[in-house]
C-alpha positions in Angstrom: -20.9 -10.2 3.8 -19.2 -8.3 6.6 -18.1 -5.0 5.2 -15.0 -3.6 6.7 -14.8 0.1 7.5 -12.5 2.3 5.5 -10.1 4.8 7.0 -8.6 7.7 5.0 -6.0 10.0 6.5 -5.7 13.6 5.1 -4.3 17.0 5.9 -4.6 19.6 3.2 -4.4 17.9 -0.3 -8.0 18.7 -1.1 -7.9 17.7 -4.8 -6.3 14.4 -4.1 -8.7 13.8 -1.3 -11.8 14.6 -3.4 -10.7 12.2 -6.1 -10.0 9.5 -3.5 -13.4 9.8 -1.8 -15.3 10.2 -5.1 -13.8 7.0 -6.5 -14.5 5.1 -3.3 -18.1 6.2 -3.4 -18.4 4.6 -6.8 -17.2 1.3 -5.6 -19.5 -1.7 -5.3 -20.6 -1.9 -1.6 -19.9 1.7 -0.9 -23.4 2.2 0.5 -22.7 -0.7 2.9 -19.4 0.8 4.1 -18.7 3.0 7.2 -16.0 5.5 6.2 -13.7 7.2 8.7 -11.7 10.3 7.9 -8.7 11.1 10.1 -8.2 14.9 9.4 -5.0 16.2 10.9 -4.6 19.8 11.9 -2.4 22.2 9.9 1.2 22.5 11.2 2.1 25.4 9.0 0.3 28.4 7.5 0.7 27.0 3.9 -1.6 24.1 4.9 -4.5 26.2 6.1 -6.2 26.9 2.8 -6.2 23.3 1.6 -7.3 22.1 5.0 -10.3 24.4 4.9 -11.2 23.2 1.5 -11.1 19.6 2.8 -13.4 20.6 5.6 -15.8 22.2 3.2 -15.8 19.1 0.9 -16.5 16.8 3.8 -19.9 18.5 4.3 -20.9 17.4 0.8 -19.8 13.7 1.0 -22.5 11.1 0.4 -22.8 7.6 -0.9 -21.7 5.7 2.2 -23.4 3.9 5.0 -22.0 6.3 7.5 -19.2 9.0 7.6 -17.2 9.7 10.8 -14.6 12.4 10.9 -11.7 12.4 13.5 -10.8 16.1 13.5 -7.5 16.8 15.3 -7.2 19.9 17.4 -3.4 20.0 17.0 -1.1 18.5 14.4 -0.4 14.8 15.1 1.8 14.0 12.1 0.8 11.4 9.5 1.6 8.3 11.5 0.2 9.3 14.8 -3.0 10.6 13.1 -3.4 7.3 11.4 -2.6 5.1 14.4 -4.9 6.9 16.8 -7.8 6.6 14.3 -7.0 2.9 13.9 -7.2 2.4 17.7 -10.6 4.0 17.8 -11.9 2.0 14.9 -10.6 -1.3 16.3 -12.7 -0.7 19.4 -15.7 -1.3 17.1 -14.4 -3.6 14.3 -12.0 -6.5 14.0 -10.8 -5.4 10.6 -10.4 -2.2 8.5 -9.3 -0.9 5.1 -6.7 1.9 5.2 -5.8 4.4 2.5 -4.0 7.7 2.3 -5.7 10.6 0.6 -3.9 10.3 -2.8 -5.3 7.0 -4.0 -8.1 6.3 -6.5 -9.9 3.0 -6.6 -11.2 0.5 -9.1 -15.0 -0.1 -8.9 -14.3 -3.6 -7.5 -11.8 -2.5 -4.9 -14.1 -2.9 -1.9 -15.5 -6.2 -3.3 -11.9 -7.6 -3.7 -10.7 -6.4 -0.2 -13.8 -7.5 1.7 -13.9 -10.9 0.1 -10.1 -11.3 0.8 -10.5 -10.3 4.4 -13.1 -12.9 4.9 -11.4 -15.6 2.9 -8.0 -15.3 4.6 -9.0 -14.2 8.1 -8.0 -17.6 9.7 -4.8 -17.9 7.8 -2.0 -17.3 10.3 0.5 -16.7 7.4 -1.6 -13.9 5.8 -1.1 -10.4 7.2 -3.0 -8.2 4.8 -4.9 -7.9 1.6 -3.4 -5.3 -0.7 -5.4 -3.4 -3.3 -2.3 -2.2 -5.1 0.0 -4.2 -7.3 3.5 -3.1 -8.3 4.1 -1.8 -11.8 5.5 -5.0 -13.2 4.4 -7.4 -15.9 2.9 -10.6 -14.5 4.0 -13.9 -16.2 1.7 -14.9 -19.1 1.6 -18.4 -17.7 0.3 -17.4 -14.3 -3.3 -18.6 -14.0 -4.7 -16.9 -10.9 -6.0 -13.3 -10.5 -4.1 -12.9 -7.2 -0.9 -13.9 -5.6 0.7 -14.2 -2.2 4.1 -12.5 -1.5 6.0 -11.6 1.7 5.6 -7.8 1.4 3.2 -5.0 2.4 1.7 -2.1 0.5 -0.3 0.6 2.3 -1.9 2.0 -0.9 -5.4 0.7 -0.1 -5.0 -2.3 2.2 -7.2 -4.5 4.3 -5.9 -5.6 7.7 -7.2 -7.5 10.8 -7.0 -6.1 14.3 -5.3 -9.1 15.9 -2.5 -9.4 13.4 -1.9 -5.6 13.2 -1.6 -5.3 17.0 1.3 -7.8 17.0 3.6 -5.4 15.1 6.1 -3.4 17.2 6.7 0.0 15.6 9.8 1.0 17.4 13.5 1.5 16.3 14.6 -0.8 19.2 12.4 -3.6 18.0 13.7 -3.2 14.5 17.3 -3.5 15.7 16.6 -6.4 17.9 15.0 -8.4 15.1 17.8 -7.5 12.7 20.3 -9.1 15.1 19.0 -12.4 13.7 21.1 -13.2 10.6 18.4 -15.5 9.3 15.9 -12.6 9.1 18.4 -10.5 7.1 18.9 -13.4 4.8 15.1 -13.6 4.2 14.9 -9.9 3.6 17.7 -10.0 1.0 16.3 -13.1 -0.7 12.9 -11.4 -1.2 13.6 -7.8 -2.1 16.5 -5.3 -2.1 14.7 -2.3 -0.8 13.8 -3.8 2.7 17.1 -3.7 4.4 18.2 -0.1 3.5 14.9 1.2 4.9 15.3 -0.8 8.1 18.9 0.4 8.6 17.7 4.0 8.1 15.2 3.5 10.9 17.9 2.4 13.3 20.2 5.2 12.1 17.6 8.0 12.3 15.2 6.6 15.0 12.4 7.6 12.6 10.0 4.7 11.9 8.6 4.1 8.4 5.6 1.8 8.9 5.8 -0.3 5.7 9.4 -1.3 6.4 8.6 -2.3 10.0 5.7 -4.4 8.8 7.8 -6.2 6.1 10.4 -7.0 8.8 7.6 -8.4 11.0 6.4 -10.6 8.1 9.9 -12.0 7.6 10.3 -12.9 11.2 6.8 -14.5 11.4 7.0 -16.2 8.0 3.9 -14.2 6.8 2.9 -12.7 3.5 0.2 -10.5 2.0 -2.3 -11.0 -0.8 -1.9 -8.9 -4.0 -4.1 -8.6 -7.1 -2.6 -9.4 -10.4 -4.5 -6.4 -11.8 -4.2 -3.4 -9.5 -7.3 -2.0 -7.8 -5.5 1.1 -6.7 -3.7 3.9 -8.5 -1.5 6.3 -6.4 -1.6 9.9 -7.6 0.7 11.3 -4.8 3.9 11.1 -6.8 3.5 14.6 -8.0 5.8 16.1 -5.4 2.9 16.8 -3.1 3.4 13.9 -0.7 5.4 13.6 2.5 7.5 10.6 1.4 7.3 10.7 -2.4 8.8 12.6 -5.4 7.6 12.7 -9.0 6.8 9.5 -11.0 4.5 9.2 -13.9 4.8 5.4 -13.7 2.6 5.4 -10.6 0.2 8.1 -11.6 -0.5 6.5 -15.0 -0.7 2.9 -13.8 -3.7 1.1 -15.3 -6.2 -0.3 -12.8 -9.0 -2.7 -13.0 -12.4 -1.6 -14.4 -14.5 -4.5 -13.2 -17.3 -4.0 -10.6 -16.9 -7.3 -8.8 -14.1 -9.8 -8.0 -14.1 -13.6 -7.6 -11.0 -15.2 -6.1 -9.5 -17.9 -8.3 -8.8 -21.4 -7.1 -6.1 -21.5 -4.5 -4.2 -24.3 -6.3 -3.5 -21.9 -9.1 -1.3 -19.7 -6.9 1.1 -22.4 -5.7 3.5 -21.9 -8.6 4.4 -18.3 -8.1 8.2 -18.6 -8.3 8.2 -16.4 -11.5 6.4 -13.6 -9.7 8.9 -13.7 -6.8 11.7 -13.5 -9.3 10.1 -10.5 -11.1 9.6 -8.6 -7.9 13.1 -9.3 -6.7 14.4 -7.9 -9.9 12.0 -4.9 -9.6 13.4 -4.1 -6.2 17.1 -4.9 -6.9 19.7 -2.6 -5.5 22.5 -1.1 -7.5 26.1 -2.1 -6.7 26.5 1.3 -5.0 23.5 0.5 -3.0 24.9 -2.8 -2.0 28.1 -1.2 -0.8 26.2 1.5 1.1 24.0 -1.1 2.8 27.0 -3.2 3.8 28.8 -0.3 5.3 25.7 0.7 7.3 25.4 -2.9 8.6 29.0 -2.8 9.8 28.6 0.6 11.4 25.3 -0.1 13.2 26.0 -3.7 14.3 29.7 -3.5 15.1 29.0 -3.3 18.8 26.1 -5.7 18.9 27.1 -8.5 16.5 24.8 -11.1 15.0 23.4 -14.4 16.2 22.6 -17.2 13.7 
């Protein structure tokens, strides 16, 4: 099997980072995996102590085929730090597995992602292989151990170079794509959280990567692979993250304990309408959210208009 490299971005959360790396080292195929660490430089005095503990821990890391550290001389910010590392890795590999520093993994995480990256590499409609699954109850009647859904989750995800490089991460690209009413209809039909995030990008000119990718998927009629039983738990909802608050639901999510993964028959995933319905309900906006979203649409697009 071709084992994809793993990229982990980190700044100063040394405890999260240690738990992340330790769990990855216990995964099946860890010894066959090249791990890259994108270590950003501190941008405030409060980050220095944790940053130095991260550096110290990196000297002790073992259990992988190879360890490469991108140590930034100045602070890049989380997105730039990640994107620069991805560019470097994609010069060597045609795929990679990305995670932030606050995830922990099931023993079969690498087995699941690598098999998925190989199985779906030629599928033009598949953008990524997600290790995380949302905190929802899957239908009892659903037979397969994975499903395909038009969304993206960066909490431990496998991607291919060619498909990743087609995404345009700019506010102007977001606004241009949203001028197509059919794309908005697809977003709203799938999940209620997409459109507010995309409108915020246009409003603030600050790009959130996941939202841009989901828009790309809608425009290209693409989707991602998700496991029925999560392979990743996110521990960053303890008020320590850049974009997250506090949530026990994420930090206490049960994840798989298996050591290997075998993809079920593809015909078993055809009838996934119930999963789509469950996820749409999970991401449903409140009526206040609907009004707020509508008003933002009117404000942002009043000068541009829509095309059908």
